[in-house]
N, CA, C and O atoms as a GROMACS GRO file, in nm:
protein
  284
    1MET      N    1   0.103  -0.142  -0.020
    1MET     CA    2  -0.023  -0.006  -0.001
    1MET      C    3   0.077   0.137  -0.031
    1MET      O    4   0.056   0.236  -0.102
    2LEU      N    5   0.196   0.097   0.060
    2LEU     CA    6   0.286   0.266   0.103
    2LEU      C    7   0.341   0.258  -0.068
    2LEU      O    8   0.356   0.365  -0.126
    3SER      N    9   0.366   0.145  -0.131
    3SER     CA   10   0.464   0.177  -0.279
    3SER      C   11   0.367   0.271  -0.346
    3SER      O   12   0.392   0.368  -0.417
    4TYR      N   13   0.215   0.207  -0.297
    4TYR     CA   14   0.124   0.240  -0.460
    4TYR      C   15   0.070   0.386  -0.446
    4TYR      O   16   0.037   0.454  -0.543
    5LEU      N   17   0.062   0.445  -0.256
    5LEU     CA   18   0.098   0.596  -0.221
    5LEU      C   19   0.224   0.669  -0.333
    5LEU      O   20   0.226   0.740  -0.434
    6PHE      N   21   0.306   0.608  -0.255
    6PHE     CA   22   0.479   0.685  -0.326
    6PHE      C   23   0.475   0.656  -0.453
    6PHE      O   24   0.550   0.733  -0.513
    7ARG      N   25   0.435   0.597  -0.509
    7ARG     CA   26   0.380   0.636  -0.667
    7ARG      C   27   0.292   0.766  -0.688
    7ARG      O   28   0.320   0.885  -0.669
    8ILE      N   29   0.208   0.720  -0.721
    8ILE     CA   30   0.101   0.845  -0.688
    8ILE      C   31   0.123   0.955  -0.646
    8ILE      O   32   0.060   1.042  -0.706
    9LEU      N   33   0.208   1.001  -0.540
    9LEU     CA   34   0.277   1.183  -0.497
    9LEU      C   35   0.381   1.128  -0.567
    9LEU      O   36   0.472   1.164  -0.493
   10SER      N   37   0.444   1.058  -0.670
   10SER     CA   38   0.583   1.050  -0.760
   10SER      C   39   0.530   1.092  -0.873
   10SER      O   40   0.550   1.187  -0.949
   11ASN      N   41   0.454   0.994  -0.870
   11ASN     CA   42   0.367   1.047  -1.053
   11ASN      C   43   0.306   1.205  -1.032
   11ASN      O   44   0.272   1.277  -1.126
   12ASN      N   45   0.301   1.232  -0.923
   12ASN     CA   46   0.190   1.369  -0.942
   12ASN      C   47   0.251   1.455  -0.932
   12ASN      O   48   0.185   1.551  -0.970
   13SER      N   49   0.393   1.501  -0.884
   13SER     CA   50   0.513   1.570  -0.812
   13SER      C   51   0.574   1.633  -0.980
   13SER      O   52   0.601   1.748  -1.013
   14LYS      N   53   0.580   1.491  -1.069
   14LYS     CA   54   0.596   1.493  -1.219
   14LYS      C   55   0.509   1.604  -1.296
   14LYS      O   56   0.548   1.703  -1.358
   15ASN      N   57   0.353   1.546  -1.267
   15ASN     CA   58   0.295   1.621  -1.317
   15ASN      C   59   0.237   1.812  -1.281
   15ASN      O   60   0.261   1.870  -1.175
   16THR      N   61   0.160   1.876  -1.402
   16THR     CA   62   0.134   2.018  -1.380
   16THR      C   63  -0.021   1.986  -1.288
   16THR      O   64  -0.083   1.881  -1.306
   17HIS      N   65  -0.058   2.073  -1.211
   17HIS     CA   66  -0.219   2.099  -1.181
   17HIS      C   67  -0.319   2.152  -1.262
   17HIS      O   68  -0.418   2.201  -1.208
   18ASP      N   69  -0.309   2.150  -1.395
   18ASP     CA   70  -0.391   2.163  -1.536
   18ASP      C   71  -0.497   2.027  -1.527
   18ASP      O   72  -0.606   1.994  -1.574
   19SER      N   73  -0.436   1.995  -1.476
   19SER     CA   74  -0.621   1.931  -1.518
   19SER      C   75  -0.671   1.880  -1.378
   19SER      O   76  -0.596   1.855  -1.283
   20ILE      N   77  -0.847   1.864  -1.377
   20ILE     CA   78  -0.888   1.832  -1.253
   20ILE      C   79  -0.906   1.682  -1.135
   20ILE      O   80  -0.927   1.641  -1.021
   21GLY      N   81  -0.878   1.648  -1.287
   21GLY     CA   82  -0.809   1.465  -1.207
   21GLY      C   83  -0.708   1.461  -1.130
   21GLY      O   84  -0.687   1.411  -1.020
   22GLY      N   85  -0.615   1.554  -1.240
   22GLY     CA   86  -0.473   1.534  -1.105
   22GLY      C   87  -0.517   1.605  -0.932
   22GLY      O   88  -0.489   1.549  -0.826
   23ASP      N   89  -0.580   1.720  -0.944
   23ASP     CA   90  -0.572   1.785  -0.865
   23ASP      C   91  -0.646   1.686  -0.770
   23ASP      O   92  -0.615   1.687  -0.650
   24ILE      N   93  -0.757   1.585  -0.822
   24ILE     CA   94  -0.833   1.483  -0.736
   24ILE      C   95  -0.746   1.390  -0.633
   24ILE      O   96  -0.760   1.365  -0.513
   25THR      N   97  -0.658   1.354  -0.723
   25THR     CA   98  -0.581   1.257  -0.727
   25THR      C   99  -0.474   1.340  -0.586
   25THR      O  100  -0.494   1.313  -0.467
   26ILE      N  101  -0.402   1.404  -0.616
   26ILE     CA  102  -0.334   1.476  -0.532
   26ILE      C  103  -0.358   1.517  -0.454
   26ILE      O  104  -0.268   1.531  -0.371
   27ASN      N  105  -0.471   1.558  -0.427
   27ASN     CA  106  -0.576   1.582  -0.303
   27ASN      C  107  -0.609   1.466  -0.196
   27ASN      O  108  -0.619   1.490  -0.076
   28ILE      N  109  -0.629   1.314  -0.266
   28ILE     CA  110  -0.640   1.259  -0.241
   28ILE      C  111  -0.510   1.195  -0.174
   28ILE      O  112  -0.516   1.131  -0.068
   29ALA      N  113  -0.369   1.221  -0.257
   29ALA     CA  114  -0.308   1.142  -0.197
   29ALA      C  115  -0.213   1.178  -0.072
   29ALA      O  116  -0.154   1.088  -0.013
   30LEU      N  117  -0.200   1.338  -0.025
   30LEU     CA  118  -0.188   1.406   0.040
   30LEU      C  119  -0.274   1.401   0.186
   30LEU      O  120  -0.252   1.438   0.301
   31LYS      N  121  -0.401   1.323   0.102
   31LYS     CA  122  -0.517   1.259   0.321
   31LYS      C  123  -0.427   1.148   0.281
   31LYS      O  124  -0.398   1.102   0.391
   32LEU      N  125  -0.367   1.079   0.197
   32LEU     CA  126  -0.365   0.951   0.270
   32LEU      C  127  -0.244   0.943   0.338
   32LEU      O  128  -0.224   0.883   0.444
   33ARG      N  129  -0.135   1.030   0.251
   33ARG     CA  130  -0.011   1.116   0.328
   33ARG      C  131  -0.006   1.112   0.496
   33ARG      O  132   0.078   1.062   0.570
   34LYS      N  133  -0.108   1.174   0.522
   34LYS     CA  134  -0.125   1.258   0.673
   34LYS      C  135  -0.163   1.130   0.770
   34LYS      O  136  -0.141   1.129   0.891
   35LYS      N  137  -0.239   0.996   0.680
   35LYS     CA  138  -0.278   0.904   0.798
   35LYS      C  139  -0.144   0.802   0.772
   35LYS      O  140  -0.157   0.687   0.815
   36ILE      N  141  -0.039   0.831   0.718
   36ILE     CA  142   0.074   0.708   0.784
   36ILE      C  143   0.064   0.751   0.881
   36ILE      O  144  -0.043   0.725   0.936
   37PRO      N  145   0.143   0.820   0.943
   37PRO     CA  146   0.200   0.803   1.111
   37PRO      C  147   0.094   0.696   1.166
   37PRO      O  148   0.118   0.578   1.190
   38SER      N  149  -0.028   0.763   1.179
   38SER     CA  150  -0.137   0.706   1.215
   38SER      C  151  -0.157   0.543   1.239
   38SER      O  152  -0.177   0.489   1.348
   39ILE      N  153  -0.141   0.445   1.036
   39ILE     CA  154  -0.118   0.350   1.062
   39ILE      C  155  -0.022   0.273   1.059
   39ILE      O  156  -0.016   0.153   1.032
   40LEU      N  157   0.100   0.389   1.106
   40LEU     CA  158   0.267   0.277   1.163
   40LEU      C  159   0.239   0.275   1.317
   40LEU      O  160   0.294   0.192   1.389
   41ASP      N  161   0.148   0.374   1.368
   41ASP     CA  162   0.109   0.359   1.509
   41ASP      C  163   0.025   0.279   1.595
   41ASP      O  164   0.028   0.246   1.714
   42VAL      N  165  -0.087   0.250   1.445
   42VAL     CA  166  -0.112   0.056   1.493
   42VAL      C  167  -0.055  -0.040   1.455
   42VAL      O  168  -0.072  -0.142   1.521
   43ASN      N  169   0.009  -0.044   1.369
   43ASN     CA  170   0.164  -0.163   1.341
   43ASN      C  171   0.194  -0.161   1.476
   43ASN      O  172   0.120  -0.223   1.552
   44ARG      N  173   0.282  -0.107   1.515
   44ARG     CA  174   0.348  -0.042   1.659
   44ARG      C  175   0.264  -0.143   1.746
   44ARG      O  176   0.298  -0.260   1.763
   45SER      N  177   0.150  -0.085   1.799
   45SER     CA  178   0.057  -0.088   1.928
   45SER      C  179   0.084  -0.264   1.875
   45SER      O  180   0.119  -0.352   1.953
   46SER      N  181   0.055  -0.286   1.708
   46SER     CA  182  -0.003  -0.392   1.721
   46SER      C  183   0.109  -0.516   1.774
   46SER      O  184   0.111  -0.632   1.816
   47ARG      N  185   0.186  -0.415   1.745
   47ARG     CA  186   0.353  -0.522   1.775
   47ARG      C  187   0.353  -0.586   1.926
   47ARG      O  188   0.387  -0.698   1.966
   48ASP      N  189   0.302  -0.470   1.990
   48ASP     CA  190   0.360  -0.442   2.153
   48ASP      C  191   0.234  -0.572   2.210
   48ASP      O  192   0.258  -0.645   2.306
   49MET      N  193   0.126  -0.580   2.144
   49MET     CA  194   0.007  -0.676   2.185
   49MET      C  195   0.106  -0.819   2.175
   49MET      O  196   0.153  -0.879   2.272
   50ILE      N  197   0.124  -0.853   2.039
   50ILE     CA  198   0.172  -0.999   1.995
   50ILE      C  199   0.252  -1.058   2.099
   50ILE      O  200   0.253  -1.167   2.156
   51ARG      N  201   0.372  -0.873   2.109
   51ARG     CA  202   0.484  -0.923   2.206
   51ARG      C  203   0.389  -0.989   2.337
   51ARG      O  204   0.410  -1.091   2.402
   52ASN      N  205   0.333  -0.938   2.341
   52ASN     CA  206   0.267  -0.945   2.512
   52ASN      C  207   0.185  -1.065   2.582
   52ASN      O  208   0.169  -1.115   2.693
   53VAL      N  209   0.128  -1.085   2.407
   53VAL     CA  210   0.074  -1.175   2.452
   53VAL      C  211   0.193  -1.337   2.402
   53VAL      O  212   0.169  -1.450   2.444
   54LEU      N  213   0.273  -1.315   2.340
   54LEU     CA  214   0.402  -1.445   2.350
   54LEU      C  215   0.447  -1.444   2.484
   54LEU      O  216   0.466  -1.546   2.551
   55TYR      N  217   0.470  -1.301   2.532
   55TYR     CA  218   0.576  -1.339   2.650
   55TYR      C  219   0.469  -1.434   2.750
   55TYR      O  220   0.491  -1.538   2.812
   56ARG      N  221   0.342  -1.348   2.738
   56ARG     CA  222   0.285  -1.438   2.936
   56ARG      C  223   0.256  -1.599   2.891
   56ARG      O  224   0.238  -1.691   2.970
   57GLN      N  225   0.255  -1.610   2.740
   57GLN     CA  226   0.220  -1.772   2.687
   57GLN      C  227   0.315  -1.852   2.734
   57GLN      O  228   0.288  -1.964   2.779
   58PHE      N  229   0.505  -1.774   2.724
   58PHE     CA  230   0.617  -1.852   2.749
   58PHE      C  231   0.580  -1.849   2.879
   58PHE      O  232   0.546  -1.963   2.911
   59LEU      N  233   0.566  -1.744   3.003
   59LEU     CA  234   0.538  -1.785   3.134
   59LEU      C  235   0.481  -1.866   3.133
   59LEU      O  236   0.511  -1.976   3.180
   60THR      N  237   0.398  -1.840   3.086
   60THR     CA  238   0.277  -2.010   3.119
   60THR      C  239   0.298  -2.129   3.088
   60THR      O  240   0.242  -2.228   3.134
   61GLN      N  241   0.408  -2.123   2.982
   61GLN     CA  242   0.443  -2.291   2.951
   61GLN      C  243   0.546  -2.273   3.094
   61GLN      O  244   0.526  -2.360   3.178
   62MET      N  245   0.629  -2.191   3.122
   62MET     CA  246   0.761  -2.236   3.229
   62MET      C  247   0.686  -2.257   3.329
   62MET      O  248   0.722  -2.367   3.372
   63LYS      N  249   0.572  -2.204   3.419
   63LYS     CA  250   0.544  -2.255   3.520
   63LYS      C  251   0.398  -2.384   3.530
   63LYS      O  252   0.300  -2.409   3.600
   64LEU      N  253   0.447  -2.417   3.448
   64LEU     CA  254   0.410  -2.549   3.389
   64LEU      C  255   0.462  -2.644   3.406
   64LEU      O  256   0.430  -2.745   3.470
   65GLU      N  257   0.616  -2.599   3.305
   65GLU     CA  258   0.709  -2.726   3.380
   65GLU      C  259   0.756  -2.674   3.480
   65GLU      O  260   0.865  -2.729   3.486
   66ASP      N  261   0.749  -2.591   3.581
   66ASP     CA  262   0.826  -2.584   3.701
   66ASP      C  263   0.737  -2.646   3.790
   66ASP      O  264   0.784  -2.663   3.903
   67ILE      N  265   0.571  -2.700   3.763
   67ILE     CA  266   0.519  -2.757   3.822
   67ILE      C  267   0.490  -2.910   3.801
   67ILE      O  268   0.468  -2.981   3.899
   68LYS      N  269   0.490  -2.972   3.640
   68LYS     CA  270   0.565  -3.081   3.559
   68LYS      C  271   0.711  -3.153   3.738
   68LYS      O  272   0.747  -3.254   3.798
   69GLU      N  273   0.720  -3.083   3.735
   69GLU     CA  274   0.909  -3.106   3.775
   69GLU      C  275   0.860  -3.118   3.962
   69GLU      O  276   0.919  -3.194   4.039
   70MET      N  277   0.774  -3.049   3.994
   70MET     CA  278   0.736  -3.066   4.130
   70MET      C  279   0.743  -3.167   4.157
   70MET      O  280   0.827  -3.231   4.221
   71ILE      N  281   0.572  -3.215   4.067
   71ILE     CA  282   0.527  -3.370   4.084
   71ILE      C  283   0.609  -3.450   4.082
   71ILE      O  284   0.581  -3.569   4.094
   0.00000   0.00000   0.00000
């Protein structure tokens, strides 16, 4: 998705603003460009959530192994 967006931005930077279609595409690209940081934040929080779940699973597994050793 990001490569598509950057392709739109680079193509429109070469074009002049003489056509209405070009202006609409530029406006859409600029709106999407503003949303990229929020998309990256979502990815970061998703990674953190996955990391926490894996860590909890690891701790649970360690506790189960400790219980098995005690028995």
